[in-house]
C-alpha positions in Angstrom: -179.8 126.9 165.7 -176.0 127.5 165.6 -176.5 131.1 166.8 -178.7 130.0 169.6 -176.1 127.4 170.8 -173.4 130.1 170.6 -175.4 132.5 172.7 -176.2 129.7 175.2 -172.5 128.8 175.6 -171.5 132.4 175.8 -174.0 133.0 178.6 -172.8 129.8 180.3 -169.2 131.0 180.1 -170.1 134.4 181.6 -172.0 132.8 184.5 -169.3 130.3 185.2 -166.6 133.0 185.2 -168.3 135.0 187.9 -166.3 135.2 191.0 -167.8 134.9 194.5 -166.9 138.6 194.9 -169.2 139.4 192.0 -172.0 137.5 193.6 -171.4 139.0 197.1 -173.7 141.9 198.0 -171.2 144.0 200.1 -172.3 147.3 201.7 -169.2 149.4 202.5 -168.9 151.8 205.4 -169.8 154.9 203.4 -173.0 153.2 202.1 -174.3 152.4 205.6 -173.1 155.7 207.1 -170.4 154.6 209.5 -168.9 157.0 212.0 -165.2 157.6 211.8 -163.0 155.3 213.9 -161.3 156.8 216.9 -158.1 155.0 216.1 -156.9 152.4 213.6 -154.6 149.5 214.1 -153.9 147.4 211.0 -153.7 143.6 210.9 -150.0 142.8 210.9 -150.0 139.8 208.5 -152.4 138.4 205.9 -154.0 136.1 204.8 -155.6 135.0 208.1 -156.2 131.4 209.1 -159.2 131.9 211.4 -162.8 133.1 211.2 -164.7 133.6 214.4 -168.5 133.5 214.1 -170.7 135.7 216.3 -174.4 136.7 216.7 -175.3 140.2 217.8 -177.9 138.8 220.3 -179.2 142.4 220.4 -180.3 144.1 218.2 -182.6 141.5 216.7 -182.6 140.1 213.1 -183.2 142.3 210.1 -184.7 141.4 206.8 -184.6 144.5 204.7 -182.0 147.1 203.8 -183.2 150.0 205.9 -183.5 147.9 209.1 -180.2 146.2 208.6 -178.4 149.6 208.2 -180.2 150.8 211.4 -179.0 147.7 213.2 -175.3 148.1 212.1 -175.4 151.8 213.1 -176.8 150.8 216.5 -174.0 148.2 217.0 -171.3 150.7 216.1 -172.8 153.3 218.5 -173.0 150.8 221.3 -169.4 149.6 220.8 -168.0 153.1 220.6 -170.1 154.9 223.2 -170.9 152.2 225.8 -167.9 149.9 225.3 -165.4 152.6 224.6 -164.0 150.8 221.6 -162.3 152.6 218.7 -164.9 151.4 216.2 -167.5 148.7 215.6 -166.1 145.5 217.0 -166.6 143.1 214.0 -164.8 143.0 210.7 -168.0 142.2 208.9 -171.7 141.9 209.8 -174.4 139.9 207.9 -178.1 140.6 207.7 -180.9 138.2 206.9 -181.5 140.3 203.8 -178.5 138.5 202.3 -176.1 141.4 202.5 -172.7 141.8 204.2 -171.8 145.0 205.9 -168.3 146.2 206.2 -167.3 146.8 209.8 -163.5 147.2 210.3 -163.0 145.5 207.0 -160.2 143.3 205.7 -157.2 145.2 206.9 -157.9 146.5 210.4 -157.6 144.8 213.8 -161.0 144.4 215.4 -162.4 144.0 218.9 -164.6 140.9 218.5 -162.7 138.3 220.6 -159.9 138.9 223.1 -156.6 137.4 221.8 -157.9 136.9 218.3 -158.4 140.4 216.9 -155.2 140.5 214.9 -155.3 136.9 213.7 -159.0 136.1 213.0 -161.8 137.8 211.1 -164.8 138.3 213.3 -168.1 137.9 211.4 -171.4 138.7 213.1 -174.8 137.6 211.8 -177.3 140.1 213.2 -179.9 138.6 215.5 -180.3 136.3 218.5 -179.7 132.7 217.5 -180.1 131.0 220.8 -183.4 129.4 219.7 -183.9 130.7 216.2 -181.6 130.0 213.2 -180.2 132.4 210.7 -181.9 132.1 207.3 -180.4 130.7 204.1 -179.8 134.2 202.7 -177.5 135.1 205.7 -175.7 131.7 205.6 -175.2 131.9 201.8 -173.8 135.5 202.3 -171.3 134.2 204.8 -170.2 131.4 202.3 -169.8 134.0 199.5 -167.8 136.3 201.9 -165.4 133.5 202.8 -164.9 132.5 199.1 -164.4 136.1 198.2 -161.9 136.6 201.0 -159.9 133.6 199.7 -160.0 134.9 196.1 -158.7 138.4 197.3 -156.0 136.8 199.4 -157.3 137.9 202.8 -158.4 134.4 204.0 -156.3 131.3 203.6 -157.8 128.5 201.5 -157.1 126.1 204.3 -158.8 128.3 206.9 -160.5 127.3 210.1 -163.9 128.4 211.5 -164.7 128.6 215.2 -167.3 130.4 217.2 -166.9 133.2 219.8 -167.7 130.7 222.7 -164.8 128.6 221.6 -162.3 131.4 221.4 -162.7 132.3 225.1 -162.5 130.3 228.3 -165.4 127.8 228.9 -168.7 129.4 229.9 -167.4 133.0 229.1 -170.1 133.5 226.5 -173.0 131.7 224.8 -172.3 133.5 221.5 -173.3 132.7 218.7 -176.3 131.0 220.4 -177.0 127.3 220.5 -178.8 127.1 217.2 -176.2 129.0 215.2 -173.5 127.0 216.9 -175.1 123.8 215.7 -175.1 125.1 212.2 -171.5 126.3 212.2 -170.4 122.9 213.5 -171.7 121.3 210.3 -169.5 123.5 208.0 -166.5 121.8 206.3 -163.8 124.0 207.7 -165.2 124.1 211.3 -162.7 123.3 214.0 -163.7 122.0 217.4 -160.9 123.8 219.3 -161.9 125.2 222.7 -160.0 127.8 224.6 -158.8 126.1 227.8 -158.9 129.4 229.8 -155.1 129.4 230.3 -153.5 132.8 230.5 -152.8 134.5 227.1 -149.3 135.2 228.5 -148.5 131.5 228.8 -145.9 129.9 226.6 -148.2 130.0 223.6 -151.3 132.2 223.0 -154.6 130.4 222.5 -154.6 131.3 218.8 -151.3 129.5 218.3 -152.6 126.5 220.2 -155.8 126.6 218.1 -153.7 126.6 214.9 -151.8 123.4 215.9 -155.1 121.7 217.0 -157.0 122.6 213.8 -154.2 121.7 211.5 -154.2 118.2 213.0 -158.0 117.9 213.1 -158.6 119.0 209.5 -155.4 117.8 207.8 -157.3 114.9 206.1 -159.5 117.6 204.4 -156.4 119.6 203.4 -154.6 116.6 201.9 -157.8 115.4 200.1 -158.5 118.8 198.5 
């Protein structure tokens, strides 16, 4: 009986000591067959305070490894060939197979939201979530990715989550779709900041205004944690 209890407590200790990074299923660029970036600009300061959530709209959702890799490759090709960008626009992408795909990764500036590419991680759940909703596998993968980013020192513990539509002037985009927007709004670190549409060359850029707004909005959460 003593040996059984010992094994039980040992297994419990192993499980409880697992970090979110251990639980996260992360597919790096080499694994999904990324094309080389045309140019690289590194993020100038970390950890970051903001996460901007996106949906791909097109291509559609993917539920298995092969189709998700195909979608990520298609997105990179579109961004580099049609958009003329240096690389895939997002820092990370998430499939409804529960896996996270490395885009530009933790250290490189991206092209997901004008004015936010050096100060916010852009995370895209693959699919159109205007009327549909991302499944629990995808949402759990995002949660693990955030927790892993905090543990690795890339994401601030007191971070703020907004959506693409909030980062740009009103009515600029519907991303990440109404259904996904409703889900993100329920997350504990969600901030309701909305870009006013004022010039980024004004006295303060939008991301600085957002930081002030979100700090005030979520300060009770910060002080309670």
